[in-house]
N, C-alpha and C positions, 0 to 999 in steps of 0.2 A: 903356718907350718907346712908349706908346700914342699913336696919332694924336689930334690935338686934337678932331676930330669924335667920336671914341669917348669921350674924356674927358667931353665935353659930354653924350653919351647916357647915360653912367653916372650922371649927376646926376638923370635922370628917375626918377619915382616907382617904377616897377617894378624899378629897379636899386638902390634903397636898401633896407636891412633893414626900415625902418619901412613903406615902401610895399609891398614884397613880402609882408611879414607881414600888413598890413591887407587886401590883396587876397585872400590865402589864407584869412584869417578870414572874409571875406565869402563866399568860395566854400564853406567848410565850413558856414556858416549856410544858404546856398541849397540845398546838397545835403541837409542834414538836414531842411529844411522841405519838400522836394519829396516828393510822394506816389508811392512806387515800389511797385507791387503785389508781395506775397509776399516782401518783403525785410525781414530783421531790421533794426531801427533801433538806433542807438547814441547816444542823446542825451547821456549822461554822457561817453562817449568823445569825441564831437565837441566838447562844451563844453571838455574838457580840451585837445584839439588846438588849438582856437581860442585858448585862453589862451596856449599856447606861441607860436602865430603872432603874436598881438598884441604880444608882446615884441620882435618883429623877427626876420626870417629871412634867412639867406644862401641863395643858390641851392642849396647842398648840403643845407641843412636842409629847404628846401621839397621838394627832390627825394626825400628819404627820408621825409618826413611822409606822402606819398601812400600809402605801403605800409600804413598803418594805417587807411585809409578802408574802408568796407564796400562791399557790392555796389552800393548806390545811387550810388556815385561813378562807376561806369562807364556810367551812362545818359547818352547824348549823344555818346559816341565812335562812330566807325565800327566795324562788326563785320566778321567774315569774309565775310558775304554781300554786303557793299558792293562787292566785286570779283568779277566773274564768272570771269575767268581772267587769268593774268599776261600782260601785253603790254609788250614792250620797244621803245624805251628808257624808256617812261613809268614802268614799275615798278622801274627802278633808283633811284627816289626814296626819301626817308626816311619817307614816309607819316606826316606829322605829325598826321593826324587819327585815328591809332590811339594807344592809351595809351603804348606804349613799343616800342622796337626797337633794332637795332644793326647796324653794319657791322663785320665781323670779318676781319682779315687775319693769317694765320700763314704763316711761311716758314722753310724749312731751307736753309742756304747753306754754301758752303765759301769760305774766303779763299784768297789766293795760296799760302799755306803748307799748304793742305789741312786747315786747322782748321775744325771745325764752328761755325757761328754761327746761332743761332735768333733770329727776330724775331716778335713778336706786337703788333699794333696794333688796338685796339677803340674805336670811337666809340659809346658808349651814349647813347641819346636817350630822354628821358621828357617827356611833356606834363604840365604841372602842374595845369591846370584842364580839366574837360570843355569841349569846344569852344563850346557855347552860353553857358557862364558866362564863358569867355575873351572872347568877342565882346561880352558885356554889360559887361565890364571895359575894353573898348576896346583889346584886345590882338589882334594879328595871329596867325596860326598859328605863325609863327616866334618872335614874342615869347613865346609860350606854352611854348616848349621849354626844357629844360636838357640839356646834353651833357657827359658825363664821358669824358675821353680817357685810356685805359689803355694803357700801353706797357711792354714788357719785352724785354730782349736777353740772350742767353746767349753766353758765350765758353767753349766746351768745354775748350780747352787750359788755361784758368785756373780751371776749375770755378767760373765767376763768373756769377751771375744779377743783372742790373741792372734794377731796377724804377723806372719813371718816377714823376714827382711827382704824378700823378693830378689834374690840374686839372678843375674842374667849372664850366661857364660857362653863364649864362643866354642864351637866344636874343634877349632884349631888349637885350643889351649892345652890339650892333653888331659883335660879334666872330664870330658864327656865320652860316654860309651853307649852304643846301642847294640842290641843283639836280639834275635828272634827265638832261638832255641838253644838253651833255655832263655826265656825273656830276660833282658837286662836293659834297664833305663837308668843310667847313673850320671849324676853331675856332682863331682867331688865326692863328699861322703853321703850325699842324698841319693837314694836308689830304691828301685823296685826290681827284685830279682827272683825268678823262679828257681826252686831248689833242686830240680831234677830235669833231665832231658825228656823231651816229648810230653811234657805236662806243664800246664800253667800253674797249678797248685801242687804242693804248698808254695807260698811266696812270702818273701820278707819285704816289708816296707819300712825303710829307715830314713829318718830325717834328723839332722843336727844343725841347729841354728844358734851359734854362740852369741850373735848380736841381740837376740831376743831371749836368750837363756832358756831354751826348751829343746827337748829331744822327743822323738816318736820312734818307738820300736814295736812293730806289729807283725804278727804271723797270720797270714791269710790262708786258712786251712783248706777249704773247698767251697765251691760255688755251684750254682745251677749251670746247665749247658749254655753255650753261646746263644745270646739273643740277637738275631739279625735285625737291625733297625731298617725301616723303610721296606723296600723289596729286595730281599736277599743281601741286605747290608748297604744298599744304595738309598741314600736319604738326603736329597733327591739325586737324580742323574738325568741330564739332558745334553746331548751333543758334546760330550766330553767334560762338561762342567758338573760339579756336584760334590757329594761327600760320601766316602766310605765310612761306615759307622756300625760297630757292634758293641754289645754290653755283656757283662757278667753280673747277674743279680745274686742276692742272698749268699754273700761270701762269709762263712763263719770265721770270725776273727777274734784274736786275743792278743794282749801285749800290754804296753805301758806308755804313759805320757809323763814326761818330767818337765816341770815349769818352776823356775826360781827355787830349785832344790827340793821341791815336793814331788814325790813319785805317786802316780795313780795307776793301779792295775785295772785294766778295763777288758770287758768282753762285749761282743755285739756282732753286728753285720756290716759289711761294706758293699759298695756298688762300684763297678769298674767300667769305664768307657775307653775305647780306643777309636779315635776319629782322625781322618786325614782328608784334606780338601783340595779340590782342583778349581780354584777361581770362582768362588761364590762371593766372598767379600774380601777385598774389593772385586768388582766384576772381572772375570777372566775372559779368555778368548775362546769362543766355541770352535769346534773343529768342522763347522759347516758354514761356508761362505753365504749361503742363502739365508740362514738364520741370523748371521751377523748383519747382513744387508737389511733384513726386515726390522731388526732392532734399531739400526741407524735411521731408517725411514720414520719409524714410530716416534723415536725420541727427537729426531730433527724437526718434524712437523709440529710436535707438541712443545718444542723448546725445553725439553726435559733431559736430565741425566738419570742413569739408573739409580733408583732409590736405595738408601742404606736401610738395613733391616736389623731389628733386634728380636728378642724372644723371651718368653717365660718357659722355664723347663723345671720339671720335678722328677725325682724318683721317690717312691713310697714303698716301704717294706712293712707289710702288715704282720701282726702277731700270729696269723694262721699260716705263715710261710707262703703267702701269695704276694705278688708285687704289681705295681702299676708304674709306668713311666709315661709322661705325656709332655707335649710342648705346644706352644701357641706363638705363631710368628706375628710380628707387628712392624709396620713401617715407623721409622723415626719421625714421620710427620703425623702420626696418630695424635688425636686431640689431647690425650692424657699425658703426652710427652712434652718435654721442654717446659714443664710447669715449674718455674723458679720462684713463684710467689710464696707468701707466708702460709697460704691455705692449701692443704692437700687436695688432690682431686677427689671426686665422689666415687661411688662404686663403678667399676668398669667390668663389663661382661665380654668375654671372648669365646669363640669356638676353639676347641682343642682336640688333639688326636694323639694316639700313642699305642701302647701295648699293655695287655693284661696277661700276667704270667701265672699259670696255674701251679699248684703245689708240686706237680711232677716235672715242671720245667717247660711244658708246652705252653704256647702263647697264642693270642689272637689280637687282631686290630680292634681298637676301640675309638669311639668318637663321643664327645660330650661338650660341656661348657664349664668354664671357670669364671668366677666373679672375684675380682680383687676388692676386698672389703676394708683393707687397712693399708696405710702408706707410711713410709719412714723416709726422712729427709737425709740425703747424703751430706756429711760435713764438708766435703770437698767441692762438689759441683753445685750444691744446694738444690739439686733436683729431687723429686719424690720418686721412691721406688716401692714396688709391692712388698707388703709385710704381713699379709693375711689373706687367705683364700678360701672360698667355698667352691667345691668341685663336684660335678655330677656326671655320671655315665649311665644314662637311663637304660640302655640295652642290657647292661650287666647288673642293673638294679643296685648300683653302688653310688653312695654320696658321702662326702666327708669334708671336714674343715681342716685347715693347716694353720698353726700359729707358730711363731718363732720360738726356739728354745732360749735364746738370749736376744738382747737388743743390739742394734747397729752392726749387723753382720755384713760388712762390706769388704770387698777385696779391691785394692788399688794397685795399679801398675803404672808404667811410664806415662801413658796419656789416656788411660781408660779406667773405668770403675765398673764393678759388677756387684749386684746383691747376691750373695752366695752364703747359704748357711742352713743349719739344722732346723727341722720343724717337728712339732708334735701333731699327730694325726688322730682324729676321732670321727667316727661316722657310723653308717649303717650299710650292711651288705645283706640283701634278701631279707630286710626287715630286722636283722639282728645286729647288736652292737659289734663294732670292730674298731681296733686301735692299732697304732704303730708309730713309726718315725720315718722321716725322710729328709730331703733337701729341697730347698726352693731357690731358684736362680732367676734373676732378672737382668737382662742385658739390653743396652741401647736406650736408656731412659734419660741420659744427661744431655743429649743433643749435640749438634755440631759446635756450638759455642765453647763447650768445655774442651772438646778435642783440640780446637784451635789454640786455646789458652795454654794447655799443657804442652802442645807441640812447640810453640814459640818459647816456652820456658826451657824445654829440654835442649833446644839448639841455641839458646841465647839470642833469639831474634826479636826484632820489634814487631809488635802486633799492629801492623798497618794494613790499610785497605789494599795496597798493592801486593803485599805478601800473602794476604788471604786470597786475593784473586788468583795469584800464581798457583796456589795449592788447591783451588776449587775446580772440580770436574766441570767441563762445559758440554752443552748439547752438540751433536754433530753439526758441522757447518753445511752451507749450501752445496759446495762441491762434493763433500762426502755423501750427502743425501742423493745427489744426482748420480754419482757412481753406483750407489746402492740400488737406485731405481733401475739402472741399466742391467745390474746383475739379476734383479727380480724379474725384469721384463724379458730378459734373454731366453729363458725356457719357453715362455709363451710365444715369443717371436719365432723361435725354431719350430715349435709345434704348428704355428700358422703356416710357415714356409713348407713344412712337410705335408700338411693337408693340401696346400696349393699344388705341390708337385704331384701328389697322388691324383687329385682331381684332374690335373692337366694330362696325366698319363691315360686315365680312364677316358677322358674326352677324345684324345687322339685315337685310342683304340676304336671307339665308337665311330669316329669319323672315317677310319680306314674301312670299317665294315660297310 
């Protein structure tokens, strides 16, 4: 039941497979032809991607194609240094001039019969073309976006995990709207919208998914003050690369969830993240040639490419109105990953860090350890994902366990999967019992094999050794390493030359005396 004006927009070039594919092929050609210092070029891969694009692209295919571009693709996007510090309400925006980002809402609720209901809603945004190329193609910032809406609901009393239909929509469709004041993130009938100017709350969160026969209608009344992740919202930031990231904990929320005709009135707490990234995954282009050169030299001599990373993340909201959020980064080469056998891994311990939020909203940095004590197998990739945790923060005298509210809490999208779902929390704080609820997230456990498989399925390609090789990042070659050595050596050479000049001047002065 699309409005007539939207149906008319969908006939525009950017909204047809042929038009979107043609524009994408032109972008690939422009990026490949651009001279980007100290960056490995991929002419064969770009020719391969352009051929895929020229056959026509859906927004989903365009969205995923960008993951295979090289560092030169990131030239022209805003980087971390384009923002001095976060300022609100301006920075409640989606920041479409960054390559990608997301709004994340997770909530743990009780219905009138005291049954646990979990809700997660994520709006993933990705720009398709670097902004200068989008402008050349006649596209606005909004036209240049794609947005994927991921939704899941848990009913603990039924051990039921309901996953939404995962729509992915182009910003050029007329169905997407972003705004910062009041906040509006809307894709069709799915939206998060602040209800008054100059205030984030109250906020409405509305989801309608006819394909899965459910609706979500929540009112987020008020939360704690903004929690700046990392250092002032930079988590991390180095030479223009990194992530801007803030959270709103302890959002008092009420509303309803409707599934297959059954309405449940629910009350509880939500957690909100707004995060936007400048070239972390895949690796972006740093704004410092010296750093880029050092990376080339290191990876070139070791014959390595930048490693892919995954993470474990959680938010925990205790009954005493304090909260904890923490994460632990892992390489996709970690020994407990890519385990596709019938036997789950054993216990795995990792260091973790995050924030502890006091009842008054003030917070402090924390460090501790998490132990993954239970695993659950993905029905898609057959990889094992964390499904039970023991967590300790000794300096705060806090320890707790997390167990899932329901089984099989996975989110699946085009070529990836994430363990994402509600947890029941029990533990000790200062020797006293404490309890609450939270969310547990596991990313990057399925390995490269699964990504290849889903990618080739998406584009209808043969899974051949040649195609895999084209889409695999390569270490910097000999010539690129040599160029990088010249860049690194040049400051030293200039310093030596300057010292020689000074010594010569001093010597000549002494000689004249």
